N, C-alpha and C positions, 0 to 999 in steps of 0.2 A: 452473431453478435451476443457477447457476454452480458450476463445480466449481473445484478447485484450479489445474486447468491453464488453466482460463478465465481466472482470476486472472493468471497468467503472462502472458496474450496482451492483457490489457487496458491495459498500460502500456509505455511506451517506456523508462522508469527506474524502479527502485526508488522507491516513495513517490510517483510522478506518476499520482494518483488520476483526473485528469482528461485524461490522455494528450495534454497540450499541450507537452510536451518540456522542462519544467522541474517542480521540487519546491518550491512556493512556499505562500503564506498561502490560496490558494483549494483547494489540496489538503489543507491543515491543516483549513480549515472542513468539508470533505468527510469527512476522518479523524473530526473531533469529531463529525459526525453518525451515523457507523457504530460509535462506541465501543460495546462491549458488545453488539452486534449481530451475528447470524450473516451469513456472506459471501453467502448467497443473497439477501439483503435487497435489494441494488442491486448493479450492476457496480462502482461506487465502493466498495462494502463489501468486493465480492470482492477488489478490488485493495489496500484497506487491511488485509485478512489477510495481513500480510507472512510471518508463519511458516507459513501453511496449516493451522493446527491448528482451523479451522472456527469462530472467534469472534474479534473485535477486541478485543484486550486491552493491558495495559501493555507487555506483550513487543513487540507490534506497534508500540506508541507510541515505545518505545526505538529500534527499528530506524527509524521514521519521522524521528525527529529526527536521527538520524546521517545519514539521506538528505538533510534540509535543510542540513546542514552538511558534506556531502561533495560535492566536485567531481563533475559528472555522469558523468565516465568511469569512476569507482569504484563499487562497489556494497558495501553495509553488510553485514556477516558473516551475518547472520540472514536476508537476503533472497535470493531466486533470482536468478541472472544473467538479464536482461532478453534 
């Protein structure tokens, strides 16, 4: 079962659920599959739990959308620094 610290290790950027170096529609598809799931369901779901509260919720979606819109050098406010 991944922990919150595992979630921090699985991405290069906040919202980069597949660790390919960008936050894009592939990450959104993974996020959608993880919505309302606990983070230990998969490593992608561990990454999608952006606020670390042990479930992927609308709060995580807000941070994810911010990550989609934010240049990669910035981190959305409720994401841990990579």
